[in-house]
C-alpha positions in Angstrom: 30.4 110.0 180.1 33.1 107.2 180.3 35.9 107.4 177.8 36.4 104.7 175.3 39.2 102.3 176.3 42.6 102.9 174.8 43.4 101.3 171.5 46.7 100.3 170.0 47.8 102.0 166.7 50.7 100.6 164.8 52.5 100.9 161.4 55.8 101.2 159.6 57.5 104.4 158.4 59.7 104.1 155.3 61.7 106.3 152.9 59.4 107.0 149.9 62.3 106.7 147.4 64.2 103.7 148.7 61.6 101.8 150.8 64.2 101.8 153.6 62.8 101.8 157.2 63.1 105.1 159.0 64.6 104.7 162.5 63.8 107.2 165.2 61.0 109.0 163.4 58.4 110.7 165.5 54.7 109.7 165.6 52.5 111.8 167.9 48.9 112.7 168.4 48.6 116.3 167.2 48.4 118.9 170.0 49.6 116.5 172.6 52.8 114.8 173.9 51.3 111.4 173.4 53.3 109.4 170.9 56.4 107.4 170.2 59.4 107.0 167.9 59.9 104.3 165.3 62.1 101.3 166.2 65.1 99.9 164.3 62.8 98.1 162.0 60.8 101.2 161.3 57.8 100.1 163.2 55.8 102.0 165.8 53.0 101.2 168.2 51.3 103.3 170.9 47.8 103.7 172.5 45.2 106.3 171.7 41.8 107.1 173.3 38.8 106.5 171.2 37.4 108.9 168.6 38.8 110.8 165.6 42.5 111.7 166.0 45.1 113.5 163.9 48.5 111.8 163.8 51.7 113.7 162.9 54.5 111.8 161.3 57.9 113.6 161.2 61.6 112.9 160.7 64.6 115.2 160.3 65.1 115.6 156.5 61.6 114.6 155.5 58.4 116.3 154.9 56.0 116.1 157.8 52.6 114.5 157.0 49.4 114.4 159.0 46.9 111.6 158.9 43.4 111.4 160.4 42.4 108.1 162.0 39.3 106.8 163.7 39.8 104.9 167.0 37.0 102.5 167.6 38.4 100.1 170.2 39.9 97.6 167.7 43.6 97.6 167.1 44.4 99.8 164.1 47.2 98.8 161.6 48.1 101.8 159.4 50.5 99.6 157.3 53.3 101.2 155.4 53.5 105.0 155.6 55.9 106.8 153.2 57.8 110.0 154.0 59.3 111.9 151.2 62.5 114.1 151.3 62.0 117.7 152.3 64.5 118.7 149.6 64.0 119.0 145.9 65.9 116.4 143.9 67.5 114.7 146.9 66.0 111.3 146.2 67.4 111.4 142.6 70.8 112.4 143.9 70.8 109.4 146.3 70.5 107.2 143.2 73.3 108.9 141.4 75.5 108.7 144.5 74.8 105.0 144.9 73.6 105.2 148.5 73.4 101.8 150.2 70.1 100.5 151.5 70.0 98.6 154.8 69.2 94.9 154.5 69.4 95.1 150.7 72.8 96.4 149.5 75.4 93.7 150.4 78.2 96.0 151.8 79.3 97.0 155.3 78.0 100.5 155.8 77.7 103.2 158.5 75.4 106.2 157.9 75.9 109.5 159.7 72.9 111.8 159.8 73.2 115.7 159.9 71.8 115.6 163.4 74.9 113.7 164.5 77.2 116.1 162.7 75.4 119.0 164.2 75.6 117.7 167.8 79.0 116.0 167.8 81.4 117.8 165.4 81.5 121.3 167.0 84.8 123.0 166.0 86.5 119.7 165.1 87.7 118.9 161.6 85.1 117.2 159.3 86.7 113.7 159.3 86.6 113.6 163.1 82.9 112.9 163.1 83.8 109.4 161.6 86.1 108.3 164.4 83.5 106.1 166.0 83.0 104.2 162.7 84.6 100.7 162.5 87.9 100.6 160.7 88.4 104.4 160.7 91.4 106.2 162.1 91.2 110.0 161.9 93.8 112.4 163.2 94.5 116.2 163.0 98.0 115.6 161.6 99.9 118.7 162.6 96.8 120.4 163.8 96.3 123.0 161.1 92.8 124.0 159.9 91.8 121.4 157.3 95.0 119.4 157.7 93.2 116.3 159.1 93.8 112.9 157.6 91.7 109.7 157.6 92.4 106.0 157.0 89.8 103.3 156.4 90.8 99.7 157.0 94.4 100.9 156.9 94.1 102.6 153.5 94.8 106.3 153.0 92.6 108.5 150.9 94.4 107.6 147.7 92.6 104.3 148.0 89.4 105.5 149.5 86.8 106.8 147.0 85.4 110.1 148.3 82.2 111.2 146.4 80.2 114.4 146.9 76.7 114.0 145.4 78.0 111.2 143.3 80.9 113.2 141.9 84.4 111.8 142.6 86.8 114.3 144.3 90.0 112.3 144.7 92.8 114.2 143.0 93.2 113.0 139.4 97.0 112.9 139.6 97.7 111.3 143.0 94.3 110.1 144.2 94.5 112.0 147.5 91.8 114.1 149.2 92.8 117.4 150.8 90.2 118.2 153.4 91.3 121.9 153.6 89.9 122.2 150.1 86.5 121.2 151.5 86.6 123.2 154.8 83.0 124.2 154.6 81.6 120.7 153.9 80.2 120.2 157.4 77.9 123.2 156.9 76.1 121.7 154.0 76.3 117.9 154.5 72.9 116.4 154.5 73.9 112.7 154.9 77.1 110.8 154.9 77.7 107.1 154.4 81.0 105.2 155.0 80.8 102.1 152.8 83.7 100.0 153.9 85.4 97.7 151.5 84.0 97.2 148.1 81.3 99.8 148.4 78.1 100.4 146.4 79.5 102.7 143.8 78.9 101.5 140.2 81.8 103.6 138.9 85.4 102.4 138.4 86.7 104.2 141.5 89.7 103.4 143.8 87.8 102.0 146.7 90.1 99.4 148.2 89.5 100.7 151.6 86.0 101.9 151.0 83.9 104.8 149.9 83.0 108.0 151.8 79.8 109.1 150.2 78.6 112.6 151.0 75.3 114.1 150.1 75.0 117.9 150.4 71.8 119.7 150.9 69.9 120.6 147.7 66.9 123.0 148.0 64.4 123.0 150.7 60.9 122.3 149.5 59.5 124.8 152.1 60.6 128.4 152.6 62.8 129.2 155.6 66.4 129.1 156.8 68.6 129.6 159.8 71.3 131.6 161.3 74.2 130.3 163.5 76.8 131.7 165.7 79.5 129.7 167.5 82.6 130.2 169.6 85.3 127.9 170.8 88.8 127.5 172.3 91.7 129.6 171.1 89.7 132.4 169.5 87.4 130.1 167.4 84.5 132.0 166.0 82.0 131.0 163.3 79.0 132.7 161.7 76.7 131.0 159.2 73.3 131.4 157.6 71.0 129.6 155.2 67.9 130.8 153.4 65.5 129.0 151.1 62.6 130.2 149.0 60.8 126.9 149.1 59.2 125.3 146.1 57.0 127.8 144.2 53.8 127.0 142.4 55.8 127.2 139.1 58.3 124.6 140.3 61.3 126.9 141.2 63.3 126.7 144.4 66.4 128.6 145.6 68.7 128.0 148.5 71.8 129.8 149.6 74.1 129.4 152.6 77.4 130.9 153.7 79.8 130.8 156.6 82.8 132.6 158.0 85.2 130.8 160.4 88.4 132.1 162.0 90.6 131.4 165.0 94.1 131.1 166.3 94.3 127.3 166.1 94.9 124.9 169.0 98.7 125.0 168.7 101.0 128.0 168.2 101.2 129.6 164.7 98.1 127.9 163.4 95.9 131.0 162.9 93.2 130.5 160.2 90.4 132.1 158.3 87.9 130.4 156.0 84.8 131.3 154.0 82.4 128.8 152.5 79.3 129.1 150.3 76.6 126.9 148.8 73.9 127.7 146.4 71.2 125.6 144.6 68.6 126.5 142.0 66.1 123.7 141.2 63.3 123.6 138.6 60.7 120.9 138.3 59.8 121.4 134.7 57.1 118.7 134.6 56.6 115.2 135.9 59.3 113.9 133.7 62.1 116.5 133.9 63.8 118.2 136.9 67.0 120.2 136.7 69.2 121.3 139.6 72.3 123.6 139.7 74.7 123.5 142.6 77.6 125.8 143.4 79.7 124.9 146.4 83.1 126.0 147.6 85.4 127.2 150.4 88.3 129.6 150.5 90.8 129.3 153.3 94.3 130.2 154.5 95.9 128.7 157.6 99.3 128.3 159.3 100.7 124.8 159.4 102.8 122.6 161.7 104.8 120.3 159.6 107.9 119.5 161.7 107.6 116.4 163.9 109.6 116.2 167.1 110.8 113.4 169.4 109.0 112.7 172.7 111.9 114.4 174.6 111.3 117.5 172.6 107.6 117.5 173.1 108.1 117.1 176.8 110.5 120.1 176.7 108.4 122.5 174.7 104.9 121.3 175.3 102.4 119.9 172.9 101.2 123.3 171.7 104.7 124.1 170.4 105.2 124.7 166.6 108.7 125.2 165.3 107.5 126.3 161.9 106.8 130.0 162.8 108.1 133.1 164.5 107.7 136.8 164.6 108.4 139.5 162.0 108.1 143.2 163.0 106.0 142.2 166.0 103.5 140.1 164.2 103.2 136.3 163.8 104.9 135.0 160.6 104.5 131.5 159.4 107.2 129.4 157.9 104.5 127.1 156.6 101.2 128.3 155.2 98.4 126.7 153.1 95.9 128.6 151.1 93.3 127.3 148.7 90.0 127.9 146.9 88.2 125.1 145.1 84.6 126.0 143.9 82.7 123.1 142.4 79.8 123.7 140.0 77.4 120.9 138.9 74.2 120.7 136.8 71.9 117.7 137.3 69.2 116.6 135.0 66.7 113.9 136.1 64.6 112.5 133.3 61.8 110.1 134.2 61.3 108.6 130.7 58.6 106.2 131.8 57.6 104.1 134.8 60.4 101.6 134.0 63.1 103.8 132.6 64.9 107.0 133.8 68.1 108.8 133.1 70.1 110.8 135.6 73.0 113.0 134.4 75.4 115.3 136.2 78.0 117.5 134.5 80.4 119.3 136.8 83.5 121.5 136.9 85.9 122.6 139.6 88.6 125.2 139.6 91.3 124.8 142.2 93.6 127.8 143.0 96.2 127.8 145.7 99.1 126.0 147.2 101.5 126.0 150.2 104.2 128.5 151.2 107.5 127.4 152.8 111.1 128.4 153.1 113.4 128.3 150.1 117.0 129.1 149.2 120.2 128.3 151.2 118.4 127.5 154.5 114.9 126.4 153.7 114.3 124.9 157.1 115.6 128.1 158.9 118.0 126.1 161.0 120.5 129.0 161.3 117.7 131.4 162.2 116.5 130.0 165.4 116.1 132.0 168.6 117.4 129.1 170.6 118.0 125.5 169.6 116.9 123.7 166.5 113.3 123.5 167.6 112.8 127.0 168.9 111.0 129.8 167.1 112.3 131.2 163.8 114.0 134.6 164.1 112.4 136.2 161.0 113.5 139.6 162.2 117.2 138.7 161.9 116.6 137.1 158.5 114.8 140.3 157.3 117.7 142.5 158.5 120.4 140.3 156.8 118.5 140.2 153.5 117.8 143.9 153.7 121.5 144.7 154.2 122.6 142.4 151.5 119.7 143.4 149.2 120.0 139.8 147.8 117.9 137.3 149.8 119.7 134.0 150.5 116.7 132.5 152.2 113.1 133.5 151.4 109.6 132.2 151.0 108.2 130.4 148.0 104.7 129.3 147.1 104.4 125.8 145.7 101.4 126.4 143.5 98.9 123.7 142.5 96.1 125.1 140.2 93.7 122.9 138.3 90.7 122.9 136.0 88.6 119.8 136.2 85.6 119.0 134.0 83.5 115.8 134.1 80.1 114.1 133.7 78.3 111.0 134.8 75.2 109.7 133.1 73.3 106.8 134.5 70.4 104.9 133.0 68.1 102.9 135.2 65.9 100.2 133.6 63.4 98.1 135.5 63.4 95.1 133.3 60.7 93.5 135.4 59.6 93.5 139.0 62.7 91.3 139.9 65.5 92.5 137.6 67.0 95.9 137.1 69.8 97.1 134.8 71.9 100.2 135.6 74.5 101.4 133.2 76.3 104.5 132.2 79.4 106.5 131.4 81.8 108.5 133.4 84.1 111.0 131.7 86.7 113.4 133.2 89.4 115.9 132.0 91.9 117.4 134.4 94.6 120.0 133.7 96.9 120.8 136.6 99.5 123.5 136.8 102.4 123.0 139.2 105.1 125.6 139.8 107.0 127.4 142.5 107.2 131.2 142.7 108.6 133.7 145.1 106.0 135.0 147.5 108.2 137.0 149.9 111.9 137.9 149.8 111.8 138.7 153.5 113.6 142.0 153.4 115.6 141.6 150.2 115.1 143.1 146.9 115.9 140.1 144.7 117.6 136.8 144.7 119.8 135.0 142.2 118.7 131.5 141.2 119.9 128.8 138.9 116.9 127.6 137.0 116.3 125.3 134.0 114.0 126.9 131.4 113.3 124.6 128.4 116.4 122.6 129.1 118.8 125.6 129.5 120.3 126.1 132.9 120.9 129.8 133.7 121.6 132.1 136.6 119.2 135.0 136.7 117.8 137.6 139.0 114.3 136.8 140.5 111.9 138.9 142.4 108.5 138.4 144.0 106.2 136.6 141.6 109.0 135.1 139.5 109.2 131.3 139.1 111.9 129.3 140.8 112.2 125.5 141.2 109.9 123.3 139.2 107.4 124.3 136.5 105.2 121.7 134.9 101.7 120.8 134.0 99.8 117.6 134.1 96.9 116.4 132.0 94.6 113.5 132.8 91.8 112.0 130.7 89.4 109.4 132.1 86.8 107.5 130.0 84.8 104.8 131.8 81.7 102.7 131.2 79.8 100.7 133.8 77.0 98.2 133.9 75.2 96.5 136.8 72.4 93.9 137.0 70.4 93.8 140.2 68.1 91.0 141.3 65.5 91.3 144.1 62.8 88.8 145.1 61.4 88.3 148.5 64.2 88.0 151.0 67.0 87.8 148.4 68.9 90.6 146.7 72.0 90.4 144.6 74.0 92.3 142.0 76.9 91.9 139.5 78.9 94.9 138.3 81.4 95.4 135.5 83.3 98.6 134.9 86.1 99.4 132.5 88.1 102.6 132.2 90.9 104.1 130.1 93.1 106.6 131.9 95.6 108.8 130.0 98.4 111.0 131.3 100.5 113.6 129.7 103.1 115.8 131.2 104.4 119.2 130.1 107.7 120.4 131.6 108.9 123.9 131.1 112.2 123.4 132.8 114.1 120.2 132.0 113.5 120.0 128.2 114.1 122.1 125.1 111.1 123.8 123.6 109.4 121.3 121.3 110.4 118.3 123.4 108.8 119.5 126.6 105.5 117.8 126.0 105.5 114.0 126.7 103.4 111.5 124.7 100.1 110.4 126.1 100.5 107.3 128.3 97.4 105.1 128.5 96.3 102.5 131.0 93.2 100.3 130.8 91.5 99.0 133.9 88.6 96.7 134.8 86.5 96.4 137.9 84.5 93.3 138.7 82.3 92.8 141.8 79.3 90.9 142.9 77.4 90.5 146.1 74.3 88.9 147.6 72.2 89.7 150.7 69.7 87.3 152.2 67.2 88.4 154.8 66.8 85.2 156.9 63.7 86.7 158.6 62.5 90.1 159.7 65.4 90.4 162.2 68.4 88.6 160.7 70.3 89.0 157.4 73.6 87.9 156.0 75.6 89.2 153.0 78.6 88.3 151.0 80.6 90.3 148.4 83.7 89.9 146.5 85.5 91.7 143.7 88.6 92.4 141.8 89.6 96.0 141.0 92.4 97.6 139.0 93.6 101.1 139.6 95.9 102.8 137.1 99.3 103.8 138.4 99.4 107.4 139.7 101.0 110.0 137.6 104.1 110.3 139.7 104.7 106.6 139.1 104.3 106.9 135.3 106.6 110.0 135.2 109.0 109.3 138.0 111.4 111.9 139.5 109.6 114.8 138.0 110.7 114.2 134.4 108.9 113.3 131.2 110.7 110.0 131.0 108.1 107.3 130.9 108.5 104.5 133.5 107.7 101.2 131.7 107.6 99.4 135.0 104.6 101.3 136.3 101.7 98.7 136.4 98.1 98.8 137.2 97.5 98.1 140.8 95.3 95.1 141.5 93.0 94.7 144.5 91.2 91.5 145.4 88.5 91.8 148.2 86.1 89.4 149.9 83.7 90.1 152.8 81.1 88.2 154.8 78.6 90.1 157.0 75.7 89.6 159.4 73.0 92.0 160.6 70.4 91.9 163.4 67.4 94.3 163.7 64.9 94.2 166.6 62.6 96.9 167.9 65.3 98.1 170.4 68.6 96.7 169.2 70.5 96.8 165.9 73.9 95.2 165.3 76.3 94.4 162.4 79.3 92.1 162.2 81.6 91.4 159.2 84.9 89.9 158.3 87.0 91.0 155.3 90.2 90.1 153.4 91.9 92.4 150.9 95.0 91.7 148.9 96.6 94.8 147.3 99.2 94.2 144.5 101.8 96.5 142.8 101.0 99.7 144.7 103.0 102.8 143.7 103.5 105.5 146.3 105.7 108.5 147.1 106.8 108.5 150.7 108.3 111.5 152.4 111.8 111.1 153.9 112.9 113.0 157.0 116.1 114.2 158.6 115.7 115.0 162.3 112.0 115.4 161.8 112.3 117.8 158.8 111.5 116.9 155.2 114.7 115.8 153.5 113.4 114.3 150.2 111.1 111.7 148.7 111.1 108.0 147.8 109.3 106.8 144.7 108.2 103.2 145.4 106.8 100.7 142.9 105.5 97.2 143.3 104.6 97.1 147.0 102.0 94.5 148.0 99.9 94.5 151.1 97.4 92.3 153.0 94.5 93.9 154.9 92.2 91.7 156.8 90.1 92.0 159.9 86.7 91.9 161.7 84.3 94.7 162.6 81.2 94.9 164.8 78.9 97.8 165.7 75.6 98.2 167.5 72.9 100.6 168.6 70.6 99.9 171.6 67.5 101.9 172.6 66.1 100.5 175.8 63.8 103.5 176.1 62.8 106.3 173.9 65.1 108.6 175.9 68.3 106.6 176.0 70.4 105.5 173.1 73.6 103.5 173.5 76.1 102.9 170.6 79.3 100.9 170.3 81.7 99.4 167.9 84.9 97.5 167.7 87.3 96.6 164.9 90.5 94.5 164.8 92.7 94.5 161.8 95.9 92.9 160.6 97.4 95.2 157.9 100.9 94.7 156.7 103.2 95.2 153.8 103.8 91.9 152.0 107.2 92.2 150.3 110.6 94.0 149.9 110.7 96.5 147.1 113.0 98.9 145.3 112.8 102.7 145.5 114.3 105.8 143.9 115.3 108.5 146.3 115.2 112.2 145.3 115.9 115.4 147.3 113.6 118.3 147.7 114.9 119.8 144.5 114.0 116.6 142.6 117.7 115.6 142.2 118.0 111.8 142.0 120.0 110.4 145.0 120.0 106.8 143.9 118.1 103.5 143.9 117.8 101.4 147.0 116.3 98.2 148.2 113.7 98.6 150.9 113.3 95.9 153.5 109.6 96.3 154.2 108.3 92.7 154.3 105.8 92.2 157.1 106.1 95.7 158.3 102.8 96.9 159.8 100.9 99.6 157.8 101.7 102.7 159.8 99.6 105.6 161.3 96.4 103.6 161.2 95.2 102.1 164.5 94.6 98.4 163.8 92.4 98.1 166.9 89.6 100.6 167.6 86.6 100.6 169.9 84.0 103.1 170.9 81.1 103.3 173.4 78.7 106.1 173.5 75.4 107.1 175.1 72.8 109.8 174.6 70.1 110.6 177.1 67.1 113.0 176.8 67.2 114.6 180.3 64.3 116.9 179.7 62.0 117.6 176.8 64.3 119.1 174.2 67.5 118.7 176.3 69.8 115.8 175.5 73.3 115.0 176.7 75.8 112.6 175.3 79.2 111.1 176.0 81.6 109.0 173.8 84.7 107.0 174.6 87.0 106.1 171.7 89.9 103.7 172.1 92.8 103.2 169.7 95.5 100.5 169.9 98.0 98.6 167.7 99.1 101.7 165.9 102.6 101.6 164.4 104.9 104.3 163.1 105.0 104.9 159.4 108.1 103.4 157.9 110.7 105.9 156.7 112.3 104.6 153.5 115.8 106.0 154.4 115.8 103.8 157.5 114.9 100.6 155.7 117.7 100.3 153.2 120.0 98.0 155.3 119.5 94.3 155.2 119.9 94.3 158.9 116.4 96.0 159.1 114.6 93.0 157.6 112.1 91.7 160.1 112.6 94.6 162.5 109.1 96.0 163.2 108.3 99.7 163.3 107.7 101.2 166.7 104.3 100.6 168.2 102.7 103.7 169.7 101.1 103.6 173.1 97.4 102.8 173.3 95.1 105.7 174.1 91.5 106.6 174.8 89.6 109.8 174.4 86.4 111.0 176.1 84.1 113.5 174.2 80.9 115.0 175.6 78.1 117.0 174.1 74.8 118.6 174.9 71.9 120.0 172.8 68.9 122.0 173.8 66.1 122.5 171.3 63.6 125.2 172.4 61.2 127.9 171.2 62.4 131.5 170.9 59.1 133.2 170.4 57.5 131.4 167.5 60.8 130.2 166.1 62.7 127.0 166.7 66.1 127.4 168.3 68.9 125.0 169.3 71.9 125.4 171.5 74.9 123.1 171.1 77.9 122.5 173.4 80.7 120.1 172.7 84.0 119.2 174.4 86.6 117.0 172.8 89.2 115.1 174.7 87.5 116.1 178.0 90.3 114.6 180.1 93.0 116.5 178.2 94.8 113.2 177.4 98.3 113.3 176.0 98.6 110.9 173.1 100.7 110.2 170.1 98.5 110.5 167.0 101.1 109.9 164.2 104.7 108.9 164.1 107.6 108.2 161.7 109.8 105.2 161.7 111.9 104.0 164.6 112.2 100.8 166.6 111.8 102.6 169.9 110.0 105.7 171.1 113.2 107.8 171.4 114.1 107.0 167.8 110.8 108.2 166.3 109.5 111.6 165.5 105.8 112.2 166.0 102.8 114.5 166.3 101.1 114.8 169.7 97.4 114.8 169.4 95.2 117.8 170.3 94.3 118.4 173.9 91.0 119.5 175.3 88.9 121.7 172.9 85.4 123.1 173.3 82.8 124.9 171.3 79.4 126.4 171.9 76.8 127.3 169.2 73.3 128.7 168.8 71.1 128.2 165.8 67.8 130.0 165.1 65.5 128.6 162.5 63.0 130.8 160.7 
């Protein structure tokens, strides 16, 4: 009997919660290999033989659904097919986290899926997965575990809002993000968005450069899990597992994951060990109420490389050299060590009040414990205890012998401790006023208490030391032993109260929003050293800020859209600007920082090609900052800078092309012009916080440093065989200038003298993944090589007008990793 002629079946796959088209989802005829994947507009189309067929719709991160269709010889349009998240509560968290929706939210955005992280990150630091994102520059800094840094459109993390599940994680005192505190984040990240510029967050957050919005896993709706084992260069080893109960008939679900990572580090003296953990308990109470509890954290300790060297010194010693370590009694001993543990707990409540009204609330707490260990005393940089010249290894054996003979340690190790307790909550009300207009409003409250002190961690052979220390304003000499405090001893308190409201309009091809947020930020400082008891607590200092932003997106047709956004933000001065030079004296000149931003963008979506282009302008006023000063590459003190303006503007493009279902090509390019706009005044202090004086800094028109102002990337991924894919990426960085050093910018002769421009460089990364069956279980093997060609390049540098006048970090050479994951 003749078979019925083939018939075309088509449709569109979308996210059930947001309505956003799903790109690259699988649609196949059950039990066969006949099928396709969805295009950039979420559409699919393929041919089926006649009769009754079962279609399977699947996408990573979503529940698989099956649908029976009858093929009768007439083209079949299945219309819109919705896939729901395979994790309990994730759709609600997306709303809390202000995830941007393609062709609707008028911001420049790049979304990184867990599949990309799994395939490309390997043993690299978490921020490295973002290096192919327009406007991003990510480096490993000195190369220590968790010491990576990232800039976005030339802004450091103190002006990038980093959110995890909608909870802000920027330090409450200085705005920075320390990635070593989140060393296990790559294990539990579900989706990550980089929202460049104004961003989609409704909170009053410091997002001049943009927002890095990270969603972790919640709880799998189906029972299962996985185990993982990975190895890599320089003794890298990682073990991890995840287990989930799935959603029970009574609405309960549990997930737990953990990992252990260790290695020697790519450079000398960078050994590390880290543990991470994640747990979630979710309960669907009824169709109106769901609660979810998360616990996430990482504990780590790692050696550091904090001394920059000149190019001549790098050529002499090699790029794996580290002058911040040595040997003691035959074992490695670090002159610089970082250790930290920062668990974060959060409780979410999602209340679907009615079809038009819902309330989403998260309360959270984090408890940071740890700090950094470094030299202290007469020779804190160990310059007199080198085996050879000033950059050679530290002779800790000789230091130990001398301290032991004298009994009194003249040079020893001190832990600079930074503990904190942080409590907060965000509650958001969504009200669909009608089918065109929505109101979103809420409150954001936070309390932060930080403890900062230095204590002796190791006397290195001695029994005690004699220190001069201020205690409640009285300076005394006293004997100190391990565990006793030396140096500074102060606490900081921060209160944050904020309200926000946003109106959203959507009709047909037009969507728009207007947002207003206001915040009160209060600082108080407690100093146990410089003030008499009773006067050691400062008054509260309050700053009020506003944030105004608006944007509009217009879908010209099914393929083209344009958007525009603009806004004005205020950010309160950081605590070290309010209380300068580590005293309780209030600085009346500390002002709110103001940021004006405007951006215009265009998007194109066809079945095989997607592209974005945008241009932006940002003017940043009255920035306060603390800049490290160096002497011969070693930390010599700090400059407190107030009132620095900057201009950041540029253009960005990115694209993704899928000429076939087996080949994907990606690319991006960004060109920025980021510069400091004026000359300023700064107060210099040494490492013991003694004021050295006030100086004029000639910084006008200096390029913003250590942030490549031209970046480009080109990548390809090809499915060689069923389940086997290989990929390669080329990243190019140019127009990168050394960071200005304040101590080198005090002479009027330096006005107009540009900082040294580092050489351009490009890096090649390759990866492969093979997904296969191991018995009845799904398994995956991953291989990844970073900097395949072992390119020498300068990643970061400090001020100088020529290469031989600058100190710098050389970037990491070739690294590799291999991992195997088994799902059950």
